[in-house]
N, C-alpha and C positions, 0 to 999 in steps of 0.2 A: 764753195759751199755757202748757202745762204746764211744770213745772220739772224734768222728767226729764233725767238726764245724756245728752249726745249728743257727737259728735265735731265740735267747732266748726271752722268755716272763717271766713275774713274775710267772705265773702258772707253766711253764715248769721248771724254776729254783727251785721253791718250791718243786715240785715233786721229782726232782733228788737229791736235797740237803737233803730232808727229808728221803731219802732211807736208809735202814738199814746199808749200807756200810759207811755212814757218821755220824750216830747217836752218836758215841763215840767222834767225833770231834766237832760237832756243833748241836745246836738245832734250829729249824725253826718255826717261828710264822708269819703267814700272817696277816698284818694289812690292813683292808679295809678302804680306805678313797677315796678322789676324784681320785687319782691314787694309786693303791695298792702298798704296800711296804712290803718287808720281813724284819723281825727283826731276825738276826742270833745271837745266843749265842755261842761264841767261847770258848768251854770248856777247851782247852789246853792253853788258854790265860786268865785265871782267870774269865771265864764267861763274857768276854768283849762283849758288844752289838755292832753289826755292822748292818747298815741299807742298804738295797739293793733296788734300783729302776731301772726301764727300761724306757727310754724315746727315742723314735725314733730309732736311730742306736747305742745307747749307753747304757751300764750298768754302773750305778753309785753306788759305795760302799763307806760308810762313817761311821765314829765313832766320837761321841762327846768326847772332851777331858776335858776341865774345863771352868768355866765361865770367860769371859773376865774381868769382874769387880773384880775378885779375883787375877788378874795378876798384880804383881808389875811392875810399869812403862810400861803400855801396849804399848805406842807409841814406846819406845826403843825396846821392845820385838817384835812388829810387823815388825819393820825395820830389826831386826836380822833375823826373819823368811824369809823375802823377799830376803835377801842376801844369805842365806844358803839353800834355797829351793831345789837346784840341788843336795844336799847331801842326800836327803831322797828318797830312791828308790821307784818308782811306786806310790808315794803319793804326795799330795799337801795339804798345810794348807789353811784353809778358816775360815770364821766367819759365823756362822749360828744363826738365832734367833729362840728360842724355848720357847714358853710360855711367850713372852715379854722380854726374857733375852738373851743376846748374849753369845755364847759359841765358843771356839776354836774347830775346827773340822778338822779331817784328811780325805781326799777324794782321791779315786782312780777311774779311768774311764777305761773302755775297751769296745770293740766292742760287739754288740749282736751276732756276728758271731764267737766269741772266743770259743775255745774248753772248755770242762768241766775242763780239767787239768789247763788251763790258768785262768779260773774263780777261782778255788781253790787256785792257787798260789797267785792271787791278794788278796783274802780274808786273807790268812795267812800272807802275807807281810804287808798288812794294819794293821792287828792286832798287829804284832810285832812292827811296827813303832809307833803305838798308845801307846803301853806299854812303849817303850823307850822314846817317847816324854813326856809322863806323869811323868816318873821317872827322866829323865835327864834334859830336858829343863825346866820343871816347878821348879825343885829344884835349878837349876843354876840361875834362874831369880826370886827366891822367895823374898818375902818382908822382 
């Protein structure tokens, strides 16, 4: 498939990412809810789960890190994250609520007109950043 920019939808992303050429790198599961979401299993990153949604002109990719209530000194940690945010390429830290519990989350955004190559780069960088955040940041600020 060519790498020409297109206007991505969840269905188009699912089809392309589920193609045989990407099967060794990631698994694709479509989750049907009010707005469909893709759950990607990043095989080269310990089967890390990354979630992908499309809203308007934006593709949002994210990965849950760890529960906020398990973070030692969450206020100090949150302040640290805000100060160092610029040091994490192509990703932003956020807090998401899942099942009534808050989790740290790493998020990346890109245009729905991004090339497939750019989408894959974003997925790989987000996965790498999530692994590093979980191993380095969580350990550094452990209870």
